[in-house]
C-alpha positions as CSV (number, residue, x, y, z in Angstrom):
1,M,-34.3,-60.3,-23.9
2,K,-33.7,-63.8,-22.6
3,Q,-36.7,-66.1,-23.2
4,K,-37.3,-68.5,-20.3
5,S,-40.7,-69.9,-21.0
6,L,-43.8,-69.4,-23.2
7,V,-47.3,-69.9,-22.1
8,R,-49.2,-69.7,-25.4
9,R,-48.6,-69.7,-29.1
10,A,-51.5,-68.7,-31.3
11,N,-51.9,-66.7,-34.6
12,H,-48.2,-66.0,-34.6
13,V,-48.4,-64.2,-31.2
14,L,-46.0,-65.1,-28.5
15,T,-46.8,-64.4,-24.8
16,F,-43.9,-64.3,-22.4
17,R,-44.3,-65.0,-18.7
18,K,-40.7,-64.5,-17.4
19,F,-37.9,-62.3,-18.5
20,G,-34.2,-62.1,-18.0
21,R,-34.1,-58.4,-18.6
22,K,-31.5,-58.6,-21.3
23,G,-31.3,-56.7,-24.6
24,Y,-34.3,-56.6,-26.8
25,S,-32.7,-57.9,-30.1
26,I,-34.4,-61.2,-29.6
27,F,-37.7,-59.7,-30.8
28,Q,-36.2,-58.8,-34.2
29,S,-34.9,-62.4,-34.7
30,L,-38.3,-63.9,-33.9
31,H,-40.1,-62.1,-36.7
32,K,-43.3,-62.4,-34.8
33,M,-45.7,-60.2,-32.9
34,V,-44.8,-60.4,-29.2
35,R,-47.2,-59.6,-26.3
36,I,-45.6,-58.9,-22.9
37,G,-48.0,-59.6,-20.2
38,C,-46.1,-57.9,-17.4
39,L,-44.9,-54.9,-19.3
40,S,-46.1,-52.5,-16.5
41,I,-43.8,-54.2,-14.0
42,T,-40.9,-54.3,-16.3
43,Y,-41.3,-50.6,-17.1
44,L,-41.4,-49.8,-13.4
45,V,-38.1,-51.7,-12.7
46,F,-36.3,-49.3,-15.1
47,A,-38.3,-46.2,-15.2
48,I,-39.4,-45.1,-11.8
49,P,-37.2,-42.9,-9.7
50,A,-35.4,-44.5,-6.8
51,N,-37.8,-43.2,-4.2
52,A,-40.8,-43.1,-6.5
53,E,-42.7,-45.0,-4.0
54,R,-39.9,-46.1,-1.7
55,N,-41.8,-49.2,-1.6
56,M,-42.5,-52.4,-3.4
57,I,-44.5,-52.0,-6.6
58,I,-46.6,-55.1,-7.0
59,A,-49.1,-55.9,-9.8
60,G,-52.7,-55.3,-8.6
61,H,-54.9,-58.3,-8.1
62,D,-57.4,-57.2,-10.7
63,S,-54.8,-57.3,-13.4
64,I,-53.6,-60.7,-12.3
65,T,-57.2,-62.1,-12.3
66,S,-57.8,-60.7,-15.8
67,M,-54.6,-62.2,-17.2
68,K,-54.5,-65.7,-15.6
69,D,-52.0,-66.9,-18.1
70,I,-49.5,-64.4,-16.9
71,E,-47.4,-65.1,-13.8
72,V,-45.7,-61.9,-12.5
73,E,-42.7,-62.7,-10.3
74,E,-40.5,-59.6,-10.8
75,V,-41.4,-56.8,-8.4
76,V,-39.5,-53.6,-7.4
77,V,-38.3,-53.3,-3.9
78,S,-36.8,-50.5,-1.8
79,A,-33.9,-52.6,-0.3
80,Q,-31.4,-50.3,-2.0
81,R,-31.3,-46.6,-2.8
82,A,-32.2,-47.2,-6.5
83,P,-35.1,-49.4,-7.6
84,V,-34.2,-53.1,-7.9
85,A,-36.0,-56.2,-8.9
86,F,-36.9,-58.5,-6.0
87,S,-35.0,-61.4,-7.5
88,Q,-31.8,-59.3,-7.4
89,V,-31.9,-58.2,-3.8
90,A,-29.3,-59.7,-1.5
91,R,-31.3,-58.9,1.6
92,I,-34.4,-60.4,3.4
93,V,-37.5,-58.4,2.5
94,K,-40.9,-59.6,3.6
95,V,-44.0,-58.3,1.7
96,I,-47.5,-58.6,3.3
97,G,-49.8,-58.1,0.3
98,K,-53.4,-57.0,0.0
99,E,-54.9,-60.5,-0.2
100,E,-53.0,-61.6,2.9
101,I,-54.1,-58.5,4.8
102,Q,-57.7,-58.9,3.9
103,S,-57.9,-62.6,5.0
104,A,-55.9,-62.3,8.2
105,P,-57.8,-62.7,11.5
106,V,-56.8,-59.2,12.7
107,Q,-58.3,-55.7,13.0
108,S,-55.0,-53.6,13.2
109,I,-51.6,-53.4,11.6
110,Q,-50.0,-54.1,14.9
111,D,-51.8,-57.5,15.2
112,L,-50.9,-58.3,11.6
113,L,-47.2,-57.7,12.2
114,R,-47.2,-60.3,15.0
115,Y,-47.2,-63.0,12.2
116,A,-44.2,-61.6,10.4
117,L,-40.8,-63.4,10.6
118,G,-38.3,-61.6,12.8
119,V,-40.8,-59.1,14.1
120,D,-41.5,-58.8,17.8
121,V,-44.8,-57.2,18.7
122,R,-45.2,-56.2,22.3
123,Q,-48.6,-54.7,23.0
124,R,-50.0,-52.8,26.0
125,G,-53.6,-53.6,25.4
126,G,-55.2,-54.9,22.2
127,L,-56.2,-53.7,18.8
128,G,-53.3,-51.4,18.3
129,V,-53.9,-49.1,21.2
130,Q,-50.1,-48.9,21.9
131,T,-47.5,-51.2,20.5
132,D,-43.7,-51.5,20.5
133,I,-42.3,-53.1,17.4
134,S,-38.8,-54.5,17.2
135,I,-36.9,-56.6,14.6
136,R,-34.3,-59.3,15.1
137,G,-33.9,-58.6,18.9
138,G,-33.5,-54.9,18.6
139,S,-35.4,-52.4,20.7
140,F,-38.6,-50.6,19.7
141,D,-36.6,-47.4,19.2
142,Q,-34.3,-49.2,16.7
143,V,-36.9,-49.7,14.0
144,L,-37.7,-47.1,11.4
145,I,-41.4,-46.7,10.5
146,L,-42.3,-45.2,7.1
147,L,-45.7,-44.3,5.5
148,N,-45.5,-44.4,1.7
149,G,-41.7,-44.1,2.1
150,I,-41.8,-41.1,4.4
151,N,-40.2,-41.3,7.8
152,I,-42.8,-41.0,10.6
153,N,-40.7,-42.0,13.6
154,D,-41.4,-40.0,16.8
155,P,-38.3,-38.4,18.4
156,Q,-39.9,-38.3,21.9
157,T,-40.2,-42.1,22.1
158,G,-40.7,-45.2,19.9
159,H,-43.9,-45.9,21.8
160,H,-45.6,-43.2,19.5
161,S,-44.1,-44.3,16.1
162,L,-47.1,-46.5,15.3
163,N,-49.6,-43.7,15.9
164,L,-50.6,-44.1,12.3
165,P,-53.2,-41.7,10.7
166,V,-54.5,-44.4,8.4
167,S,-57.2,-47.0,8.9
168,F,-56.6,-50.7,8.4
169,D,-58.6,-50.7,5.2
170,A,-56.3,-48.1,3.7
171,I,-53.3,-50.5,3.7
172,D,-52.4,-51.9,0.3
173,R,-49.3,-53.8,1.5
174,I,-46.5,-53.7,4.1
175,E,-42.8,-54.3,3.4
176,I,-40.4,-55.3,6.1
177,L,-36.6,-54.9,5.6
178,E,-34.7,-56.9,8.1
179,G,-31.3,-55.8,9.4
180,P,-29.6,-52.4,9.4
181,A,-31.0,-50.0,6.8
182,S,-29.2,-46.7,7.6
183,R,-27.5,-46.5,4.2
184,I,-31.0,-46.7,2.6
185,Y,-33.2,-44.7,5.0
186,G,-30.8,-42.8,7.3
187,P,-30.5,-42.9,11.1
188,N,-32.7,-45.0,13.5
189,A,-33.1,-47.9,11.1
190,L,-30.6,-49.8,13.2
191,A,-32.4,-53.1,13.3
192,G,-34.7,-52.7,10.3
193,A,-37.4,-50.7,8.6
194,I,-41.2,-51.2,8.1
195,N,-42.8,-49.4,5.1
196,I,-46.6,-49.1,5.2
197,I,-48.1,-48.5,1.8
198,T,-51.6,-47.2,1.1
199,G,-53.1,-47.8,-2.4
200,T,-55.2,-46.3,-5.0
201,T,-56.9,-48.1,-8.0
202,D,-57.4,-47.0,-11.5
203,N,-61.2,-46.9,-11.1
204,S,-63.4,-45.0,-8.7
205,N,-64.8,-47.1,-5.9
206,L,-66.0,-46.9,-2.4
207,K,-65.5,-49.5,0.4
208,V,-67.7,-49.6,3.5
209,R,-66.9,-51.7,6.6
210,I,-68.6,-52.3,9.9
211,S,-67.7,-54.7,12.7
212,G,-68.4,-55.4,16.3
213,G,-67.7,-57.8,19.1
214,Q,-67.2,-58.6,22.7
215,N,-66.1,-56.0,25.3
216,G,-68.3,-53.3,23.7
217,Y,-66.1,-53.3,20.5
218,H,-67.3,-51.3,17.5
219,D,-65.4,-50.4,14.3
220,S,-66.7,-48.6,11.3
221,G,-64.7,-47.4,8.3
222,L,-65.1,-45.8,4.9
223,S,-62.4,-45.7,2.2
224,G,-62.4,-45.1,-1.5
225,T,-60.7,-43.9,-4.7
226,F,-62.0,-41.1,-6.8
227,V,-60.5,-40.6,-10.2
228,S,-60.8,-37.3,-12.0
229,G,-58.8,-37.0,-15.2
230,K,-55.1,-37.5,-14.4
231,V,-55.7,-37.1,-10.6
232,K,-56.4,-40.0,-8.3
233,N,-57.8,-39.2,-4.8
234,F,-57.8,-41.8,-2.0
235,I,-59.6,-41.2,1.3
236,S,-60.2,-43.3,4.4
237,A,-61.8,-42.7,7.7
238,D,-62.2,-45.0,10.6
239,H,-63.5,-45.0,14.2
240,R,-62.9,-47.8,16.8
241,N,-63.9,-48.0,20.4
242,S,-64.3,-50.6,23.2
243,D,-65.3,-50.7,26.8
244,G,-62.1,-52.7,27.5
245,Y,-61.4,-56.3,28.4
246,I,-60.5,-55.5,32.1
247,K,-60.7,-52.3,34.2
248,N,-59.2,-49.2,32.6
249,T,-58.5,-50.7,29.1
250,D,-61.3,-48.8,27.3
251,F,-60.3,-46.9,24.2
252,S,-61.6,-44.6,21.4
253,L,-59.5,-44.3,18.2
254,T,-60.3,-42.1,15.2
255,D,-58.3,-41.9,12.0
256,A,-58.6,-39.9,8.8
257,F,-56.3,-40.0,5.7
258,Y,-56.1,-38.5,2.2
259,Q,-53.7,-39.2,-0.6
260,G,-53.6,-37.6,-4.0
261,K,-51.6,-38.6,-7.1
262,L,-51.1,-36.6,-10.4
263,I,-49.3,-38.4,-13.2
264,T,-48.2,-36.6,-16.3
265,K,-46.0,-37.5,-19.2
266,G,-42.8,-36.3,-17.6
267,A,-43.5,-36.4,-13.8
268,A,-45.6,-37.7,-11.0
269,L,-46.8,-35.8,-7.9
270,D,-47.9,-37.5,-4.7
271,W,-49.2,-35.8,-1.7
272,Q,-50.8,-37.1,1.6
273,A,-52.2,-35.9,4.9
274,G,-53.7,-37.6,7.9
275,I,-54.7,-37.3,11.5
276,T,-55.3,-39.7,14.3
277,D,-56.9,-39.0,17.7
278,R,-56.8,-41.7,20.3
279,G,-57.6,-41.8,24.0
280,F,-57.2,-45.0,26.1
281,G,-57.1,-46.4,29.6
282,A,-53.5,-47.3,30.2
283,N,-53.8,-49.9,32.9
284,S,-50.3,-50.5,34.5
285,F,-48.7,-49.4,31.2
286,Y,-45.5,-48.0,32.8
287,T,-45.8,-49.2,36.4
288,P,-48.4,-51.5,38.1
289,A,-48.2,-49.3,41.2
290,Y,-50.5,-46.9,39.5
291,P,-53.0,-48.9,37.4
292,D,-55.4,-46.0,36.6
293,Q,-53.2,-44.3,34.0
294,F,-54.6,-42.7,31.0
295,E,-53.2,-41.3,27.7
296,H,-54.5,-39.1,25.0
297,V,-52.5,-38.8,21.7
298,K,-53.1,-36.7,18.6
299,T,-50.9,-37.1,15.6
300,T,-51.0,-35.0,12.4
301,F,-49.0,-35.8,9.3
302,A,-48.5,-34.3,5.8
303,S,-46.0,-34.8,2.9
304,V,-45.5,-34.0,-0.8
305,K,-43.3,-35.8,-3.2
306,L,-42.3,-35.3,-6.9
307,E,-40.9,-37.8,-9.3
308,T,-39.2,-36.5,-12.4
309,G,-36.4,-37.0,-14.8
310,K,-35.6,-39.3,-17.7
311,V,-31.8,-39.8,-17.8
312,V,-31.2,-38.8,-14.2
313,H,-34.2,-39.6,-12.1
314,F,-35.0,-37.2,-9.2
315,T,-37.4,-37.6,-6.3
316,P,-37.5,-34.6,-3.9
317,S,-39.9,-34.6,-0.9
318,L,-41.1,-32.5,2.0
319,Y,-42.9,-33.7,5.1
320,W,-44.1,-32.6,8.6
321,R,-45.3,-34.7,11.5
322,R,-46.7,-33.4,14.8
323,N,-47.5,-35.6,17.9
324,Q,-49.2,-34.2,21.0
325,D,-49.4,-36.4,24.0
326,R,-51.0,-36.1,27.4
327,F,-50.1,-38.7,30.0
328,E,-52.1,-39.0,33.2
329,L,-50.6,-41.1,36.0
330,Y,-53.9,-40.6,37.8
331,R,-56.9,-40.8,35.4
332,Y,-59.3,-39.7,38.2
333,P,-58.1,-36.5,39.9
334,E,-60.0,-37.3,43.1
335,L,-57.7,-40.3,43.6
336,A,-54.4,-38.5,43.0
337,A,-51.8,-38.5,45.7
338,S,-50.9,-35.3,47.4
339,W,-47.4,-35.3,45.8
340,Y,-48.8,-35.5,42.3
341,K,-48.2,-32.2,40.5
342,G,-50.2,-32.9,37.4
343,H,-50.2,-34.6,34.0
344,N,-47.3,-34.8,31.5
345,Y,-47.7,-32.8,28.3
346,H,-45.5,-33.2,25.2
347,L,-45.6,-31.9,21.7
348,T,-43.1,-32.9,19.0
349,D,-42.7,-31.3,15.6
350,V,-40.6,-32.9,12.9
351,F,-39.8,-31.1,9.6
352,G,-37.9,-33.0,6.9
353,T,-36.8,-32.9,3.3
354,N,-34.9,-35.3,1.2
355,L,-33.7,-35.7,-2.4
356,N,-32.9,-39.0,-4.0
357,A,-31.5,-39.4,-7.5
358,W,-30.3,-42.3,-9.7
359,F,-29.1,-43.0,-13.2
360,T,-28.1,-46.1,-15.2
361,T,-25.0,-46.6,-17.3
362,S,-23.3,-49.7,-18.8
363,L,-21.5,-50.1,-15.4
364,G,-24.7,-50.4,-13.4
365,K,-27.0,-48.1,-11.4
366,T,-25.6,-45.2,-9.3
367,A,-27.8,-43.5,-6.7
368,F,-27.1,-40.5,-4.5
369,G,-29.1,-38.3,-2.3
370,A,-29.4,-36.1,0.9
371,D,-31.8,-36.0,3.8
372,F,-32.3,-33.2,6.3
373,R,-34.5,-33.6,9.4
374,S,-35.3,-31.1,12.2
375,E,-36.7,-32.6,15.5
376,N,-38.3,-30.4,18.1
377,I,-40.0,-31.0,21.4
378,R,-42.0,-28.8,23.9
379,S,-42.9,-30.4,27.2
380,N,-43.3,-29.8,30.9
381,V,-41.0,-32.8,31.6
382,L,-38.5,-33.3,28.7
383,G,-35.9,-30.8,27.6
384,T,-34.1,-27.7,29.0
385,P,-36.0,-24.9,30.8
386,L,-37.8,-22.3,28.8
387,V,-37.4,-18.6,29.6
388,N,-41.0,-18.0,28.7
389,P,-43.6,-20.9,29.2
390,I,-45.7,-21.7,26.1
391,P,-49.4,-22.6,26.4
392,V,-50.3,-26.2,25.7
393,P,-52.7,-26.3,22.7
394,G,-56.2,-27.4,23.7
395,E,-55.3,-27.5,27.4
396,A,-56.6,-24.5,29.3
397,G,-54.2,-23.2,31.9
398,K,-51.4,-25.6,31.1
399,F,-48.0,-24.6,29.9
400,F,-44.9,-26.1,28.3
401,T,-41.9,-25.2,30.5
402,K,-39.1,-27.1,28.7
403,S,-38.0,-27.7,25.1
404,D,-35.2,-29.1,23.0
405,N,-34.4,-29.4,19.3
406,R,-31.8,-31.0,17.1
407,S,-31.0,-31.3,13.4
408,N,-29.8,-34.2,11.4
409,M,-28.2,-34.3,7.9
410,S,-27.4,-37.4,5.9
411,L,-25.6,-37.8,2.6
412,F,-25.9,-41.1,0.6
413,V,-24.1,-42.7,-2.4
414,E,-24.6,-46.2,-3.7
415,H,-23.6,-48.2,-6.8
416,S,-25.1,-51.5,-7.9
417,I,-24.1,-53.9,-10.7
418,Y,-26.2,-56.8,-12.0
419,L,-24.7,-59.6,-14.0
420,E,-26.4,-62.8,-15.2
421,R,-25.8,-64.7,-11.9
422,F,-24.0,-62.2,-9.7
423,T,-25.2,-59.0,-8.1
424,A,-23.5,-56.5,-5.9
425,S,-24.6,-53.3,-4.2
426,A,-22.3,-51.1,-2.1
427,G,-22.9,-47.7,-0.5
428,V,-22.3,-45.4,2.4
429,M,-24.2,-42.9,4.5
430,A,-22.4,-39.9,6.0
431,N,-24.3,-38.5,9.0
432,W,-24.1,-35.4,11.0
433,N,-26.3,-34.5,14.0
434,S,-26.3,-31.2,15.9
435,Q,-26.1,-32.9,19.3
436,L,-22.8,-34.5,18.3
437,G,-21.0,-31.3,17.3
438,T,-19.2,-31.0,13.9
439,K,-18.3,-34.6,13.6
440,W,-19.5,-36.6,10.6
441,N,-19.8,-40.4,10.9
442,L,-19.7,-42.9,8.1
443,F,-21.9,-46.0,7.8
444,P,-21.0,-48.3,4.9
445,G,-22.6,-51.5,3.7
446,I,-22.4,-54.1,0.9
447,D,-24.8,-56.7,-0.4
448,L,-23.8,-59.7,-2.6
449,S,-25.7,-62.5,-4.2
450,Y,-25.0,-65.4,-6.6
451,Q,-27.5,-67.6,-8.4
452,L,-26.3,-71.1,-7.7
453,S,-29.2,-72.7,-9.8
454,T,-32.6,-71.7,-11.1
455,A,-34.0,-72.5,-7.7
456,I,-31.3,-71.5,-5.2
457,K,-29.5,-68.2,-4.6
458,W,-26.8,-67.5,-2.1
459,Y,-26.6,-64.1,-0.6
460,S,-24.5,-62.3,2.0
461,S,-24.3,-58.7,3.3
462,V,-22.5,-56.5,5.8
463,N,-24.1,-53.3,6.9
464,S,-23.6,-50.8,9.7
465,S,-26.1,-48.4,11.3
466,L,-26.8,-46.0,14.1
467,R,-29.6,-44.7,16.4
468,M,-29.8,-41.4,18.2
469,P,-31.2,-41.4,21.7
470,T,-34.8,-40.2,22.0
471,F,-35.8,-37.2,24.1
472,T,-37.2,-39.6,26.6
473,D,-33.9,-41.3,26.9
474,L,-32.2,-38.0,27.5
475,Y,-34.5,-36.2,29.8
476,Y,-37.3,-38.3,31.4
477,S,-37.3,-38.1,35.2
478,S,-39.7,-39.5,37.7
479,P,-39.5,-41.3,41.1
480,T,-38.7,-44.6,39.3
481,N,-37.0,-43.4,36.1
482,K,-33.9,-41.2,35.4
483,G,-32.9,-40.1,31.9
484,N,-29.3,-39.3,30.9
485,I,-28.3,-36.3,28.8
486,L,-24.8,-37.8,28.3
487,L,-26.1,-40.7,26.3
488,Q,-24.1,-41.5,23.1
489,P,-25.7,-42.8,19.8
490,E,-26.1,-46.6,19.4
491,K,-24.0,-48.1,16.6
492,S,-24.0,-51.6,15.2
493,I,-22.6,-53.7,12.4
494,E,-24.4,-56.8,11.1
495,Y,-23.1,-59.7,9.1
496,E,-25.6,-61.9,7.3
497,S,-25.5,-64.9,5.0
498,G,-28.0,-67.4,3.7
499,F,-29.9,-69.0,0.9
500,K,-33.1,-68.1,-0.9
501,Y,-35.0,-70.8,-2.7
502,Q,-37.9,-70.7,-5.2
503,F,-39.3,-73.6,-7.2
504,K,-42.6,-75.0,-8.1
505,G,-45.1,-74.1,-5.4
506,V,-42.4,-73.3,-2.7
507,D,-40.4,-70.3,-1.9
508,G,-38.6,-69.1,1.2
509,H,-35.2,-68.6,2.8
510,I,-32.8,-69.8,5.5
511,A,-30.4,-67.3,7.1
512,Y,-27.8,-66.7,9.9
513,F,-26.9,-63.2,11.1
514,H,-24.6,-61.7,13.8
515,R,-25.0,-58.2,15.0
516,S,-22.4,-56.5,17.1
517,G,-23.8,-53.4,18.9
518,N,-21.9,-50.7,20.8
519,N,-23.2,-48.2,23.2
520,M,-26.7,-49.8,23.1
521,I,-29.2,-47.7,25.0
522,D,-31.4,-49.4,27.6
523,W,-33.1,-48.6,30.9
524,V,-31.3,-50.6,33.6
525,R,-31.2,-50.9,37.4
526,K,-29.2,-52.6,40.0
527,P,-30.8,-55.6,41.7
528,A,-31.4,-53.7,45.0
529,D,-32.5,-50.5,43.4
530,N,-36.1,-49.4,42.4
531,V,-34.9,-46.7,40.0
532,W,-34.4,-47.4,36.3
533,Y,-31.6,-45.4,34.6
534,A,-30.9,-44.7,30.9
535,Q,-27.5,-46.1,30.1
536,N,-25.2,-47.0,27.2
537,I,-24.5,-50.8,27.5
538,T,-20.9,-51.3,26.6
539,Q,-21.6,-54.1,24.0
540,L,-24.4,-56.3,22.9
541,N,-23.9,-59.2,20.5
542,T,-26.9,-60.9,18.8
543,D,-26.9,-64.1,16.8
544,G,-29.9,-65.4,15.0
545,L,-31.2,-68.1,12.8
546,E,-34.2,-67.7,10.5
547,F,-36.3,-70.0,8.3
548,S,-39.3,-69.3,6.1
549,A,-41.3,-71.4,3.6
550,K,-44.4,-70.4,1.7
551,L,-46.2,-73.3,0.1
552,N,-48.8,-73.2,-2.7
553,P,-50.2,-76.8,-2.5
554,A,-52.0,-76.5,-5.9
555,K,-48.8,-75.7,-7.7
556,L,-46.7,-78.1,-5.6
557,L,-49.0,-81.1,-6.2
558,D,-50.1,-79.9,-9.7
559,M,-53.8,-80.5,-8.7
560,K,-56.7,-78.7,-7.1
561,V,-56.6,-79.0,-3.3
562,F,-58.7,-77.3,-0.6
563,I,-55.7,-75.8,1.1
564,Q,-54.8,-72.6,-0.6
565,S,-51.6,-71.6,1.2
566,I,-49.3,-72.6,4.0
567,N,-46.8,-70.2,5.6
568,I,-44.2,-71.3,8.1
569,S,-41.6,-69.0,9.7
570,W,-39.2,-69.6,12.6
571,S,-36.6,-67.5,14.2
572,Y,-34.2,-68.2,17.1
573,L,-32.0,-65.5,18.8
574,T,-29.3,-65.4,21.5
575,Q,-27.7,-62.3,23.0
576,N,-24.5,-61.8,24.9
577,K,-24.2,-58.5,26.8
578,Q,-21.5,-56.7,28.7
579,S,-23.3,-54.4,31.1
580,G,-22.1,-55.6,34.5
581,I,-24.8,-56.4,37.1
582,Y,-27.6,-54.3,35.7
583,A,-31.1,-55.7,35.0
584,S,-32.6,-54.7,31.7
585,Q,-36.1,-53.2,31.1
586,Y,-36.2,-53.5,27.3
587,I,-33.2,-54.7,25.2
588,L,-32.6,-58.0,27.0
589,D,-36.3,-59.0,27.0
590,Y,-35.9,-60.1,23.4
591,L,-38.0,-62.7,21.5
592,K,-35.8,-65.7,21.8
593,N,-37.9,-68.3,19.9
594,K,-40.8,-67.6,17.6
595,L,-42.7,-70.0,15.3
596,N,-45.6,-69.0,13.2
597,I,-47.8,-71.3,11.1
598,G,-50.5,-69.8,8.8
599,V,-52.9,-71.9,6.9
600,T,-55.7,-70.7,4.5
601,H,-58.1,-73.2,3.2
602,K,-61.5,-73.5,1.6
603,V,-64.5,-75.0,3.4
604,I,-67.1,-74.9,0.6
605,K,-67.7,-72.6,-2.3
606,N,-67.0,-68.9,-1.3
607,I,-66.3,-69.9,2.3
608,G,-62.8,-70.2,3.7
609,I,-60.8,-70.1,6.9
610,N,-57.5,-68.5,7.9
611,W,-55.7,-70.0,10.8
612,Q,-52.7,-68.4,12.5
613,I,-50.8,-70.3,15.2
614,T,-47.9,-68.5,17.0
615,Y,-45.5,-69.8,19.5
616,I,-43.6,-67.2,21.5
617,D,-40.7,-67.8,24.0
618,R,-39.3,-64.5,25.4
619,N,-36.0,-64.1,27.2
620,G,-35.9,-62.1,30.3
621,T,-37.7,-61.4,33.6
622,Y,-40.0,-58.9,35.2
623,T,-40.6,-57.9,38.8
624,N,-43.9,-59.4,39.9
625,W,-46.3,-56.9,41.4
626,G,-48.1,-58.3,44.5
627,G,-50.8,-55.7,44.7
628,S,-49.1,-53.3,47.1
629,K,-45.4,-53.9,46.5
630,Y,-42.9,-55.5,44.1
631,G,-42.0,-59.1,44.7
632,N,-39.7,-61.6,43.1
633,E,-38.2,-61.6,39.6
634,V,-40.4,-63.8,37.3
635,D,-39.4,-65.4,34.0
636,Y,-41.5,-64.7,30.9
637,K,-43.4,-67.9,30.2
638,P,-43.7,-69.2,26.6
639,F,-47.2,-69.4,25.2
640,I,-49.1,-70.3,22.1
641,L,-51.8,-68.1,20.5
642,V,-54.3,-69.3,18.0
643,D,-56.3,-66.8,15.9
644,S,-58.8,-67.6,13.2
645,R,-61.2,-66.0,10.7
646,L,-64.1,-67.7,9.0
647,Y,-65.1,-65.7,5.9
648,W,-67.6,-65.7,3.1
649,S,-66.7,-63.7,0.0
650,K,-68.6,-63.2,-3.2
651,K,-68.1,-60.5,-5.8
652,R,-67.7,-57.3,-3.8
653,T,-69.0,-58.4,-0.4
654,T,-67.1,-60.2,2.5
655,C,-68.6,-61.3,5.8
656,Y,-66.5,-62.8,8.5
657,L,-66.4,-64.2,12.0
658,E,-63.1,-63.7,13.8
659,A,-61.6,-65.1,17.0
660,S,-58.3,-63.8,18.4
661,N,-56.7,-65.8,21.2
662,L,-59.2,-68.6,20.5
663,F,-58.2,-70.7,23.5
664,N,-58.3,-67.8,25.9
665,K,-54.6,-68.0,26.8
666,G,-53.3,-65.7,29.6
667,Y,-50.0,-64.1,28.7
668,H,-47.8,-61.0,29.1
669,D,-46.0,-59.0,26.4
670,F,-44.8,-56.7,29.2
671,G,-44.5,-57.7,32.8
672,N,-47.6,-57.1,34.9
673,V,-49.7,-55.9,31.9
674,H,-52.4,-58.4,31.2
675,E,-53.2,-59.0,27.5
676,P,-56.7,-59.7,26.2
677,G,-58.2,-63.2,26.4
678,R,-60.5,-64.6,23.7
679,W,-62.1,-61.8,21.7
680,L,-64.9,-62.6,19.2
681,K,-65.7,-60.2,16.4
682,I,-68.0,-60.2,13.4
683,G,-68.0,-57.9,10.4
684,V,-69.1,-57.0,6.9
685,I,-67.1,-55.3,4.1
686,H,-68.7,-54.1,0.9
687,Q,-67.2,-52.4,-2.1
688,L,-69.1,-50.2,-4.6
689,N,-67.6,-49.5,-8.1
690,L,-68.5,-45.9,-9.0
């Protein structure tokens, strides 16, 4: 093992704080007792199966606090099919850790993601009611959402992919993989992937949270870990409601989640289940002509995963996800037009199984695996006609009259080599989908990196990906929207290169990427037409620049300062399309320019403030609604949002006062949908150790 630095020498005991992960013969030559402070992390780098968590395994804050002389920098990430140390990854992976989550001035995952580099968060309403997430200028259907490594994307529409059955308190960390990820996660990770990780602790505990604020807002939650022998049980439950910030923006959201873990000498078993039930006023969500829309969504999810094997590591898993949606164009039946035939009802069932395996030889790490996914929908709007209508669960006298289903199979292989300064990882996904006949498509990729110095690393990657059209893209039909059953899958290839840097008190990256997309799916219309059609855009090229810097002033200046951290991230995108005269509803309304500055600092003992300042400049236009008819095309205007949280924290109790949109800025994420103004909230969080 290569010794890089020592932090203490006492009584013939050496404590290492960094490792080069070489052979262990150095210990024999030292002739001394050696204590390795981050042994758990090093073990995980080599011993967990490739999909053991399909996430980043980061040392818990308790262990870091108790071993202040140990600085753990090596973490395991899921940017490849086999586990890999973060320092060896030739991709951009952003981790939002527990401490950052707890101090952020937000109440939902959706609001938290707004601060992340390269992530575009477009909300219809506040506090996570309904949110579209895109990465690097892609669409909301081009991002894969995972919960503890399990695919939870909704095949009906990406609008439902963030219907998460977990409360905000249950989140341990979030990892964001930018750029195509199909050779890692399979189809639909065309622009990137977001993996949401819940966490358990080694000791039993219970956390209680309650908060409230303007607009009749109330949020109460309960979460905790209960350890019994080798079994860890984690539970969380949460309920949020509000009267709304304007007419028909009220909501009521309830989540419940359970996760269990059993770890034995030769294997580990992980199982989880959750449910979310949410009803909300959808003021002008899909058209301002009918502002009194309403939506009720219920999502159920369950999975089980096994990790086993010593020489060849295997991780099989099974999962199921159901999403039931009722959309009401008219919330109040007495106001419905005579032509209105009733609400839209949808139910999707997704069944999936996958197997990932990997082994290590003197030539590097080899990973292989397979994934099968069955997607099914029942609806009175989407699909082909049913011979016998099926009753809608929980809706008396209502029936599904249409349905569709498809199956997807993916095969993976990847090999990675790690030398002292150079790393390389290359792989390919072979994909088959029942809607495409018997044809298999190949999607290869390669990632390279070279350590130029102790502080700077060059990296470069080329990856390809695909995305299947949703059932909404294929079938949705209304007076203003027409689906297209002839849609082809989207395909893209992305080239990326840049530099990562890490030195005393500063780390970050600068990158350039170019994505060439073919058959990109969008809802488009001609200038004189009021109907939006689902179409394959011939070609869409995206170029982007990114910069990030995370500063620790205390380390940088080698002295105590009141500022604890500074985070700066900036991204700039341009797109060039070939789609004729069509206007775009989604793809071309991309986030052109985004700057986020986050500062956390102390005020006095136990009191601190977190500031988040975000500048957003969106490309594109929307048709202005004049109250009775559409008017002129209006450009999206750039805006600045300032959020802040003042918090007091001592031992196991935290109290906070939070302000989102502090300066009451009026803005639009979607045309004609008004976003919340200033919203003040106050809350208390207390943890009990059992």
